[in-house]
N, C-alpha and C positions, 0 to 999 in steps of 0.2 A: 523918516520912517525907520522903525527899529530893525536892525540888521539881524537876520536869522543866525542862530548859533552855528559855529563851524564854517562860516563863510567869511570872505574878505571882500573889500571893494577896492577898485583901482580906477585910475583915470588915464586917458590917452588924448593929448591935445590934437585938435584938427586945425592946422594952420590955414587951410584953404576952405572957405565957406562952401565952395562948389562941391567938395568931397562930401560934406555934410548933407547937401541937397541930394547928391546921387545915392548916398546910403539910405536916406529916408524916402526915396521915391517909391512909387507903387505900393503905398501903404506899408512902408518900412520893409519891403520885400527882401532886400539884401540883409538888413539887420536880423530879420527872423531866420534867414538861412544861415547866417554866420553864427547866431546864437545857438541854433539847433545843432550845427556841426561841431561847435567848440564846447558845448556843454556849460555855457555861462549865460547869465542875463546881460543883455547889451542894450543900451539906450544912448541917445544923443541929447545933450543939454548944454547950451551956452558955448558951443564950439568945442565940446569935449565928448569923447566916447567914455561912457560910464560902464564899468564891468562889475559884476557881482557873482560869486560862486565859490566853490571849494578852492583852497589855496593853490593846489597843483594845477587845476584847470584854468584858473585865472592867470597864473604865470605863463602857461603854454599859450593861452589865448592872447595875452599881451604881445608875445613874440610874433605870433602869426599876424595879428592885426596891425602891428607896427610895420611889418613888411608889406601887408596888403594896402595900407594907407599910402605908403611910399610908392607902390606900384601905381595906384590910382592917380597920384599926383603927377607921375611921369607919363601916363597914358590917358589922354583926354576923351577917347571914344567911349561910348556906352559899353558897359560890361554886362553881359547877359547872366541870368542865374546859373546856366550851365557852366559858364566860364568861372563864375565865383566858386562853384563846386570843384572844378578842376584845379584852380589856384590854391584852394584850401588843402586839397589832397596833396598837391606838390609840396606845400609848405610844411604840412604835418608830417609827411614822410621824409622831409629834407631831401627830396628827389634831386638827382644830378641833372637838373633842367634849369635853364634860364627862364624863370617864371614870367619875366617881363616879355620875353619872346613869345610866350603862349598867346598873348592877345595882340601883339604887334605884328607877328608873322602872318601875312596874308597870302594864302595859297592861291586864291582866285577871287575875282570880283565878278558877280553874276551880271546878267544883262539888266537886272533891276537895281544894281548898285550894292547888293549885299556882299559883304566881305566874308569869305570863308577862311576861318582860322582854326588852329587846334584849340580844343577846349579842355584838355586833361593832360597830365604828364605823359601818359602812354601815347596819346595822339601827337604830342609834340615830338616824341621820339620817332614816331612813324613818319612825320613830315621831314624830319632831319634825314632819316634813312632814304626816303624817296628822292631827296635832293642829291644824295651822295652815292647811290648805287644804281647800276643798270638793271639788276634783278632784285626785287624786294618782296619778301614774304611777310605776311601779317596774319596771325591767328588771334581770335578773340570772340567773346560771346556777342549775341545780337545786341545792337544798340550802341556799340563802341565806335561807330563811325568809320570802320575800316574801308568798306566799299565806297562810302560817300567821299572820303578824302582821296581814295585812289582815283576816282573819276575826276575830282577837282584838280588833282595834280596832272592827270592825263590831258584834260582840256587846257590847262595852263601851258603845257608843253606844245600843244597844237597851236595855241594863240601866238606863242613865241617862235613858231616855225622850227622848233627843235625836232619835231617829228611831222610827217605829212599826213598821217592817218591814225585813227583809233580802231582797235579791234577788240570787241567785247565777247568773251568766251565763257561758257558755263557747261559743266557736264550735266547732260539731261538724264540723270540716273532714274528719275521716275518713269521715263520712257525707254529705259535700258539703252540709251544712246542710239536707239533705232527709231527715228522719227518718221519713217515712211508711211506708217499707218495712220498718222495724225492728219486731220483735214487742213487744207491751206497750203500756201507756198512756204519756202524755208523760213522767211522772216516771221510769218504768222505762227509757225510752229515753235520757233525759238523764243519769240517775244515774251511769253509767259514766264519763262525761266530766267529772263534777264530784266524783269520788271524793276527791281531795286536800282539797277544801273540806269535804266531808261528814265526813271523818276528823277534821279540826280542830274542826268543830262538836260532834261527839260527845265529843271530848276536853274541850272547854270546858264543855259544858252537860249531857252525859250523853244516852244514847239516848232515854230517856223524854221529856225536855223537848224535844229536837229534834223528835220525832214529834208532840208536842202542838202545838208552834209551827207545824209544817208543816201540820197539820190545820186550824189556825185561819187559815192564810194569812199568818201573821207571817213565816215563812220561805218564800220562793218560789224554785223552780229553773226555769230556762228556757234554751233555746238562743238564741243571739244573734238569729236570724231572727225570733223571737217578740217582740222589742223594738220592731219597726217600728210606728209610729203611736201609741205609748204615751207618757204623761208620768208620770214616777215621782216623785211628791210624797212628802215626809216619809219617805224611804227611803234606806238605804245600799245601793248597788249595787256588787257586785264583779264585774268582768270578768276572768276568769282565762285564761291562755294567749292573751293579746291579740296576740301576735306573729302569730297566724294569722288576723287580720282584714285585710281590704283597707282602703284609704284611705276608700272610700265607706262601708263598714260601720262603721268607727271614727267617722266624722262622724255617721252615723245614731245610733250608740249615745250619743255625748256629748250630742247634742241632745235626748235623752230626760230630761235632768236637770230635776227640778221644784223647787218651793218647798221649802225646808228639806231639800234632798236632798244626799247625798254620793256621790261615785263614786271607786272605787279600781280602777285598771287595772294588772294585773300580767302579766308574761311574760318571755320571753328572746329578744331580737331576733336572737340568733345561731342560734336553733333554729326556723326557720319551716318549716311544711309547705305554704306557698303555692306555686303554680306558679313555675317558674324565671323570674326577671325581674320578678316582681310585687312591688311595694314593700309592705312591712309597714305596716299602719295604725298599729301601736304606734310604730315607728321614726319614721314621718312626723309623728305627733301630738306626740311628745316633742320633735321638732325645731322645729316651727312654733309650738307653744303655750308655749314655755319662758318667754316674757316676759309672758304674760297674767296679770294679778292674780287670785289665788285658785286658780291652777293650779300644782302643784309636781311635781317629778320627782326621782328618785334612781336612780342606776346602781350596783347592787351588783356586787361583784367576787368572784373565787374566794377571796379572803381572808375574805369574809363567810360562806363555807360553814360551817354548824354541825352537820353530820351527823357520821358517823364520820370521824376524822382523815384516813383514806385518801381520802375523797371530794374534799377540797381538792386533794390531790396528783394525783388522777385528772383533775379538771377542768383544773388547770394544765397537765398533760401534753398533754391534748387540744388546749388552746388554743395551746400552743407548736408542736405538730405542724401545726395548721391555719395558723399564721403562716408556718412554714417552707415549707409547700406553696404558699402564695400568693406568697411571695418567689421560689420556684423557677419558678412559672408566668410571672412577669414578666421573668425573666432570658432 
């Protein structure tokens, strides 16, 4: 077939036929994803990856694909489309992350046998931070997996008996932290605010075990206001939606940390429900505590979104629109 003007062709040998099969599985799903992300046409023929496109893009694609093929040869497990996206981003950005570790690092294995692993450069940094810090902050847009990985790490700590209980906390801003007027007992009142964490727990442990652990008090749920005056020893405490805490509330929460305790604080500093002009406790804490030993923080980006591929585009479009609006206001 005649080569279009301004394009070049290149070949990359696939020494392992199994890699060829994995790349072309699911109606060439991985090939289509790689092609779209790298901006070149990619096909497989006779044990070779065939590339065609603009010279600069082909050169970049060859480098990324060579590393990707090497990674696949080292890692025999199935690689999901989300993991492919994360690996491509890490390689394109030349991120300071061991890309092989992104798919080999297993945070937790669910009761159904599913292995929970980081799927993007930012997620890999978050997992590293969770493993090396007693207090870990993470801010990022919806869909970046911050709460999901926080729960996975917490459940893993519980399984390894590094902590004896989990405490799930969220500021109930919509109810003004005053839950008394809502119907039901405390758990019924707080549950709607902690649904994302509950969903993750059920996926990891199954409904029966979650209910048993809750009955024993091994898993506790509570609004942020109920943390005042407590000391949380031997516990992993997750504060979700932390962008909706005030500076004083965040200070109160952090000083609940007890012996052998761990704290994970997640949220999105760009999506606060606090009154206009009030500083988010999450943003404030991530700023002033960045140099404190034992405290870590990670800022996830839209490139770390691992939901439907459209979610990343939607998040980026909203962020671009917000930036343009802020520039226009300053003009």
